C-alpha positions in Angstrom: 43.9 56.0 -93.4 41.9 54.0 -95.9 40.1 50.9 -94.8 39.8 48.0 -97.3 36.6 45.9 -97.0 36.2 42.7 -99.0 32.5 42.3 -99.7 30.4 39.6 -101.3 32.1 37.9 -104.3 35.3 39.5 -103.1 34.3 43.0 -104.3 36.7 45.5 -102.7 35.4 48.8 -101.2 37.8 51.5 -100.0 36.5 53.6 -97.2 38.2 56.9 -96.1 38.9 57.3 -92.4 36.0 59.3 -91.1 37.0 59.1 -87.5 34.8 56.2 -86.4 34.1 52.6 -87.2 32.0 51.9 -90.3 30.0 48.6 -90.4 29.0 47.3 -93.8 26.5 44.5 -94.3 25.7 43.0 -97.6 23.6 39.9 -96.8 21.9 38.7 -93.7 20.4 35.2 -93.2 16.7 35.4 -93.8 15.4 31.9 -94.5 12.3 30.8 -92.8 14.3 27.8 -91.5 15.9 29.9 -88.8 12.8 31.9 -87.8 10.1 31.4 -85.2 7.1 33.5 -84.1 6.7 35.2 -87.5 4.1 37.9 -87.2 3.0 40.3 -90.0 3.8 44.0 -89.5 0.9 46.5 -89.3 0.7 50.3 -88.8 4.1 51.0 -90.2 3.2 54.1 -92.3 2.6 56.2 -89.2 6.0 55.3 -87.9 7.7 56.0 -91.2 6.0 59.4 -91.4 7.5 60.3 -88.1 11.1 59.8 -89.3 13.1 62.8 -90.3 15.5 62.1 -93.2 18.4 64.6 -93.2 21.5 65.6 -95.0 24.6 66.2 -92.9 28.4 66.4 -92.7 30.3 64.3 -90.2 32.0 66.3 -87.5 35.8 66.6 -87.9 35.6 65.6 -91.6 34.2 66.9 -94.8 32.3 63.6 -95.5 28.8 64.5 -96.6 26.0 61.9 -96.2 22.2 61.5 -95.9 20.3 59.4 -93.4 18.5 59.5 -90.1 19.5 60.5 -86.5 19.7 57.6 -84.1 18.3 59.5 -81.2 15.2 60.5 -83.3 14.6 56.9 -84.5 14.8 55.8 -80.9 12.3 58.6 -79.9 9.8 57.4 -82.5 9.8 54.0 -80.8 11.8 52.1 -83.4 14.5 50.9 -81.0 14.8 47.5 -82.9 16.7 49.5 -85.5 19.0 51.3 -83.1 22.3 50.1 -81.8 23.1 51.6 -78.3 26.5 52.7 -77.0 27.8 51.2 -73.7 26.2 54.1 -71.8 22.8 53.3 -73.3 22.5 56.2 -75.6 21.5 55.7 -79.3 24.6 55.4 -81.4 24.0 53.7 -84.7 21.2 52.5 -87.0 20.6 49.2 -88.8 19.5 50.9 -92.0 19.4 47.6 -93.9 16.8 46.2 -91.5 14.6 49.3 -92.0 13.8 48.1 -95.6 11.0 45.9 -94.3 9.5 48.8 -92.4 9.6 50.9 -95.5 8.1 48.2 -97.7 5.2 47.8 -95.3 4.6 51.5 -95.2 4.6 51.6 -99.0 2.0 48.8 -99.1 -0.2 50.6 -96.6 0.1 53.8 -98.6 -0.8 51.9 -101.8 -3.9 50.4 -100.1 -5.0 54.0 -99.2 -4.4 55.2 -102.8 -6.4 52.2 -104.2 -9.3 52.9 -101.8 -9.4 56.5 -102.8 -9.2 55.7 -106.5 -12.1 53.3 -106.1 -14.2 56.0 -104.3 -13.3 58.5 -106.9 -14.4 56.1 -109.7 -17.7 55.4 -107.9 -18.2 59.1 -107.5 -17.6 59.7 -111.2 -20.1 57.0 -112.1 -22.7 58.7 -109.9 -22.0 62.1 -111.4 -22.3 60.6 -114.9 -25.9 59.4 -114.2 
């Protein structure tokens, strides 16, 4: 079975039957007009470093993919990115939503690099004297 999905601008994607439902999301409303209690993220690098990206093959198919394991994302404490099955077990991930987490982690890493570059520069100036 091949599923046909009509995306944004009526682009058509064909998905092979891999034995389970596939959800595709192209755009999500994100305007400030629909948001309250907006709070900046902090300390995301530590969470991202706990994630375990893997390569895998879906059972009962030969479909190869890369990603994360829902149970592991839940165990790291990132339940806001996990969709749970009716029995309460981790079942799926909102990968698109994880972009903000990764952006913040990159920003935190960049701040560390800039701090180290500044310290190195100051050390080189002292050494030159």
